Structure formats: structure tokens, C-alpha cells
C-alpha positions in Angstrom: -9.5 80.9 80.4 -9.1 83.9 78.5 -5.9 85.8 79.4 -5.4 89.5 79.2 -2.4 90.6 77.8 -0.1 93.0 80.0 0.1 95.3 77.1 -3.6 96.0 76.9 -3.8 96.4 80.8 -0.8 98.7 80.9 -2.9 100.7 77.8 -6.0 100.9 80.3 -3.7 101.9 83.1 -2.4 104.9 81.0 -6.1 105.7 80.1 -7.2 105.5 83.8 -4.2 107.7 84.9 -5.0 110.4 82.3 -8.5 110.7 83.4 -7.2 110.8 87.2 -4.8 113.6 86.0 -7.5 115.4 84.4 -10.1 115.1 87.3 -7.5 116.4 89.7 -7.0 119.5 87.4 -10.7 120.2 87.0 -11.4 119.7 90.8 -13.8 116.7 89.8 -14.3 113.3 91.5 -11.4 111.1 91.5 -13.0 107.9 92.9 -13.7 106.2 90.1 -10.4 106.8 88.2 -8.3 106.0 91.1 -10.4 102.7 91.7 -10.0 101.6 88.2 -6.3 102.3 88.4 -6.3 100.6 91.6 -8.1 97.5 89.9 -5.7 97.3 86.9 -2.5 97.2 89.6 -4.0 94.7 91.4 -4.4 92.8 87.9 -1.0 93.2 87.1 0.1 91.8 90.3 -2.1 88.9 90.4 -0.6 88.0 86.8 3.0 88.6 88.2 2.2 86.2 91.0 1.2 83.6 88.5 4.0 83.7 86.6 6.3 83.2 89.3 4.3 80.4 90.4 4.8 78.8 87.2 8.5 79.3 86.7 9.4 77.7 90.3 11.0 74.5 90.3 9.1 71.3 90.6 9.2 69.7 94.1 11.0 66.6 94.2 8.9 63.2 94.1 7.8 62.1 97.5 9.4 58.9 98.7 6.7 56.7 100.8 7.9 54.3 103.2 8.0 50.8 102.6 7.0 47.9 104.7 10.6 46.7 104.8 11.4 50.3 106.3 9.0 49.6 109.3 10.2 46.1 110.2 12.4 46.0 113.2 15.9 45.6 112.4 18.9 44.7 114.7 20.6 47.8 116.0 24.3 48.1 114.9 26.9 49.0 117.4 27.7 52.0 115.3 23.9 52.8 114.3 24.3 56.2 115.9 20.9 55.1 118.2 21.4 56.9 121.5 19.9 54.8 124.4 17.8 57.1 126.7 18.9 57.1 130.5 15.9 57.6 132.8 17.1 60.2 135.5 15.9 59.7 138.9 13.5 61.7 140.1 14.0 63.6 143.3 11.7 63.0 146.0 8.8 65.4 146.6 7.3 64.1 149.5 8.4 63.9 153.1 9.4 60.4 154.2 6.5 58.3 154.9 3.8 60.6 152.9 4.4 59.0 149.8 1.1 58.1 147.9 0.1 54.7 146.6 -0.1 56.1 143.2 0.4 58.9 140.9 -3.3 60.2 140.8 -3.8 63.7 141.7 -7.1 62.6 143.6 -5.1 60.7 146.3 -4.7 62.9 149.1 
């Protein structure tokens, strides 16, 4: 990929800015010069993003799980594993009106 130097882009930006200034002074249409200046500015912004991406540190290597990690191991007493305690749900039905299943279609 051919890279355009920043100096060349800046030179072209100066030329476009001079053309824009001249067009404003003469009362001419400024659209073309303004668009060129905008394009050069976007080019510089994109070039800056690319440099920033290259200067970032490399991501740490991925550590994949091993089969031994997935095998069941006996839980140690200090293991930090919390046992889940199931809370008793309050009754939502009147006494004797409890359905035979939890299906929404039981009525």
C-alpha cells in the first residue's frame, strides 16, 4: 500500500485553504475548495487513527481451558464455593386451590 507523507497532505491542505480564502475574497463559490480541505483533514484523521492502533500494546495471549480444568475436583472446605440455599416461595394460591402442575394452562 502506498503511503502519502503527512508533509504532502499538509502542503495540499495549505493550497486548498489559500484557494478557499481567495474564493471568499472574490465572492466565488467555495464548495470545491472547502470539500478538498475537508477531504485532506479526514485523511489526516484516519492516518492518525492508524498510528494510534499500531502504537497500542499487544493483547496478552489467550489461555485456553484444559480438559483437566473441566474435570470435577473435590471441593475443598476453604474453596470459596458458596452453596446455594433455596428460599421457600410463599404460597400464591388459596388453601386447597393449588394446581397439579406449574403449567400456565392449568385452570
